C-alpha positions in Angstrom: -6.3 8.4 -21.7 -9.4 8.3 -19.6 -9.4 7.5 -15.9 -12.1 7.2 -13.3 -9.7 8.4 -10.6 -6.4 10.2 -10.8 -4.1 10.0 -7.7 -1.5 12.6 -7.3 1.6 11.2 -5.7 3.0 7.7 -6.2 4.5 7.4 -2.7 3.2 4.8 -0.2 -0.2 6.5 0.3 -0.8 6.9 -3.4 0.2 3.4 -4.3 -1.8 1.7 -1.6 -4.9 3.8 -2.4 -4.6 2.8 -6.1 -4.3 -0.9 -5.1 -7.2 -0.6 -2.6 -9.4 1.0 -5.3 -8.6 -1.6 -7.9 -9.5 -4.4 -5.4 -12.7 -2.8 -4.2 -14.0 -1.4 -7.5 -13.3 -4.0 -10.2 -12.7 -2.3 -13.6 -12.0 1.1 -12.2 -9.4 3.0 -14.2 -6.8 4.5 -11.9 -4.1 7.0 -13.1 -1.1 7.8 -10.9 0.7 11.1 -11.4 4.0 11.8 -9.7 6.7 14.5 -10.2 9.5 12.1 -9.1 11.5 9.8 -11.1 11.2 6.0 -11.0 12.2 3.9 -9.2 10.7 5.7 -6.2 13.2 6.6 -3.4 13.0 4.1 -0.5 12.6 6.9 2.0 9.2 7.8 0.5 7.8 4.3 1.5 9.1 4.3 5.1 6.4 3.7 7.7 6.9 4.7 11.3 7.6 2.0 13.9 4.4 2.9 15.9 2.3 1.9 12.9 3.9 -1.4 12.1 1.1 -3.7 13.2 -1.7 -1.6 11.7 0.2 -1.1 8.5 1.0 -4.8 8.3 -2.7 -5.7 8.8 -3.8 -3.2 6.1 -1.2 -4.4 3.6 -1.8 -8.1 4.3 -5.6 -8.2 4.6 -7.0 -5.2 2.7 -4.5 -5.1 -0.1 -3.7 -8.9 -0.3 0.1 -8.5 0.0 0.7 -10.9 2.9 3.2 -13.0 0.9 5.2 -9.9 0.0 5.7 -8.7 3.6 9.0 -9.0 5.3 8.9 -12.0 7.6 9.4 -9.7 10.7 6.2 -7.8 9.7 4.3 -11.0 9.2 5.3 -12.1 12.7 4.2 -8.7 14.2 0.9 -9.1 12.3 0.3 -12.6 13.6 1.0 -11.4 17.2 -1.3 -8.4 16.9 -4.2 -10.4 15.3 -4.0 -13.4 17.7 -4.7 -11.4 20.8 
């Protein structure tokens, strides 16, 4: 297998980086390597409360995942971006 980029770690940071690269560089071949078993433990994808609005914006706008966000995060995002 040939990859343009290999990301080590399929936690929240690795997965969002992979999606970001795929959106920004069409055709890029991204490989993910992780020592853990699938499915990934929910604790690995937990984001701290202080980063909720920033995380929501990034996931919704940069990664195109707005429809997949929990309704509470969509509400926080709308409050933060309407100011």
